[in-house]
Residue frames relative to the residue before (quaternion, step in Angstrom):
aa qw qx qy qz dx dy dz
G 1.0000 0.0000 0.0000 0.0000 0.00 0.00 0.00
E 0.0007 0.8000 -0.5999 0.0120 3.53 -0.27 1.18
G 0.5140 -0.6509 0.3811 0.4086 3.47 1.29 0.03
K 0.5049 0.6136 -0.4148 0.4433 3.55 1.29 0.65
M 0.3461 -0.7182 0.5604 0.2246 3.49 -1.12 0.66
A 0.4618 -0.6651 0.5079 0.2940 3.77 -0.96 0.76
G 0.7556 -0.2296 0.2152 0.5745 3.55 1.01 -0.82
A 0.2204 -0.7651 0.6008 0.0718 3.20 -1.67 0.14
G 0.1489 -0.7637 0.6164 0.1211 3.56 -1.04 0.53
L 0.0209 -0.8308 0.5561 -0.0112 3.66 -0.57 1.05
D 0.1397 -0.7890 0.5937 0.0748 3.59 -0.93 0.76
V 0.8058 0.1098 -0.0746 0.5771 3.56 0.90 -0.76
R 0.1565 -0.8008 0.5780 0.0127 3.41 -0.93 0.98
V 0.7126 -0.4440 0.3041 0.4501 3.59 -1.19 0.44
H 0.8034 0.1357 -0.0261 0.5792 3.55 0.73 -1.14
E 0.0966 -0.7918 0.6029 -0.0145 3.43 -0.81 1.21
P 0.4727 -0.3410 -0.7779 0.2348 1.73 -1.20 2.11
P 0.6943 -0.4883 0.3560 0.3909 3.59 -1.38 0.62
E 0.4183 -0.6979 0.5390 0.2179 3.62 -1.14 0.66
D 0.8192 0.1345 -0.1236 0.5437 3.51 1.05 -0.32
G 0.5138 -0.6557 0.4886 0.2595 3.63 -1.40 0.35
R 0.3473 0.7684 -0.5199 0.1370 3.58 0.74 0.22
F 0.6882 0.4671 -0.2860 0.4758 3.59 0.94 -0.60
E 0.6016 0.5787 -0.3434 0.4304 3.57 1.10 -0.63
A 0.6517 0.5149 -0.2957 0.4720 3.58 1.24 -0.68
L 0.6015 0.5496 -0.3697 0.4467 3.69 1.12 -0.25
D 0.3620 -0.7134 0.5661 0.1990 3.66 -1.05 0.82
N 0.6746 0.4529 -0.3025 0.4982 3.73 1.15 -0.29
V 0.6756 0.4704 -0.3415 0.4535 3.70 1.08 0.32
V 0.1298 -0.7402 0.6512 0.1061 3.61 -0.71 0.84
L 0.1234 -0.7760 0.6185 0.0082 3.49 -1.13 1.18
T 0.0858 -0.7743 0.6257 0.0392 3.44 -1.08 0.78
P 0.5082 -0.7183 0.3909 0.2701 3.64 -0.96 0.80
H 0.7048 -0.4620 0.2531 0.4752 3.66 0.63 1.16
V 0.5593 0.6374 -0.3968 0.3513 3.52 0.89 0.88
S 0.3279 0.7996 -0.4466 0.2317 3.57 1.28 0.27
G 0.6144 0.5447 -0.3018 0.4845 3.58 1.37 -0.51
S 0.6335 0.5900 -0.3055 0.3966 3.63 1.29 -0.28
T 0.4081 0.6777 -0.5102 0.3374 3.57 1.11 0.47
E 0.6598 -0.5082 0.3822 0.4004 3.56 -1.24 0.37
E 0.6446 0.5606 -0.2703 0.4440 3.46 1.16 -0.91
A 0.7272 0.4159 -0.2455 0.4878 3.53 0.93 -0.93
Q 0.5673 0.5403 -0.3789 0.4926 3.54 1.19 -0.28
A 0.6465 0.5264 -0.3124 0.4554 3.66 0.91 -0.81
V 0.6411 0.5158 -0.2889 0.4893 3.52 1.00 -0.97
S 0.6489 0.5240 -0.3118 0.4551 3.61 0.96 -0.90
A 0.6697 0.5276 -0.3006 0.4276 3.46 0.96 -0.93
V 0.6150 0.5122 -0.2994 0.5193 3.60 1.19 -0.74
M 0.6425 0.5249 -0.3353 0.4464 3.57 0.81 -0.81
V 0.6727 0.5111 -0.2893 0.4501 3.50 0.91 -1.02
V 0.6534 0.4995 -0.3316 0.4622 3.66 0.98 -0.79
D 0.6524 0.5284 -0.3266 0.4342 3.51 0.94 -1.02
S 0.6314 0.5412 -0.3195 0.4542 3.62 1.03 -0.85
V 0.6651 0.4878 -0.3031 0.4773 3.62 0.87 -0.94
L 0.6875 0.4613 -0.3263 0.4562 3.57 0.88 -0.72
Q 0.5940 0.5476 -0.3643 0.4632 3.56 1.04 -0.63
A 0.6402 0.5142 -0.2850 0.4944 3.61 0.96 -0.93
A 0.6849 0.4715 -0.2954 0.4704 3.68 0.73 -0.86
R 0.6962 0.4075 -0.3083 0.5041 3.64 1.14 -0.36
G 0.5874 -0.6003 0.3691 0.3980 3.65 1.34 0.19
E 0.5814 0.5782 -0.3956 0.4137 3.57 1.18 0.10
S 0.5874 -0.5784 0.4407 0.3554 3.56 -1.15 0.81
P 0.4101 -0.7301 0.4818 0.2582 3.65 -0.63 0.99
H 0.5661 -0.5865 0.4578 0.3550 3.56 -1.03 0.64
G 0.8267 0.2337 -0.1928 0.4742 3.45 -1.03 0.94
L 0.3370 0.7622 -0.5086 0.2163 3.63 1.37 0.10
I 0.2930 -0.7687 0.5512 0.1396 3.61 -1.01 1.00
N 0.7834 0.2631 -0.1611 0.5395 3.58 0.85 -0.82
V 0.1827 -0.8300 0.5246 0.0502 3.51 0.15 1.42
D 0.6564 0.5402 -0.3395 0.4026 3.53 1.07 -0.62
A 0.6713 0.4731 -0.3185 0.4735 3.51 1.14 -0.64
W 0.5587 0.5663 -0.3852 0.4678 3.60 1.19 -0.39
E 0.6549 0.5185 -0.2883 0.4681 3.61 0.99 -1.05
R 0.6728 0.4902 -0.3060 0.4621 3.61 0.89 -0.92
R 0.6194 0.5635 -0.3293 0.4364 3.60 1.03 -0.70
R 0.7173 0.4619 -0.2633 0.4504 3.46 0.98 -0.92
R 0.5305 0.6432 -0.4041 0.3763 3.77 1.23 -0.17
């Protein structure tokens, strides 16, 4: 461990599109244009997650990954 990184794979960056080219200049970095979730496998997993969340909500359960808890609680009143 010299504190060096052998390489990196980046799909999402803070600013899209990126504001600088510092990573493009490195030969040990692989960049993709925010598409890593577009594989067949990722889409299949996403579909299952959506169905599971809908079924949870239909049973009155808080869906997994719920962001706006206040809206969920208001809906239940």
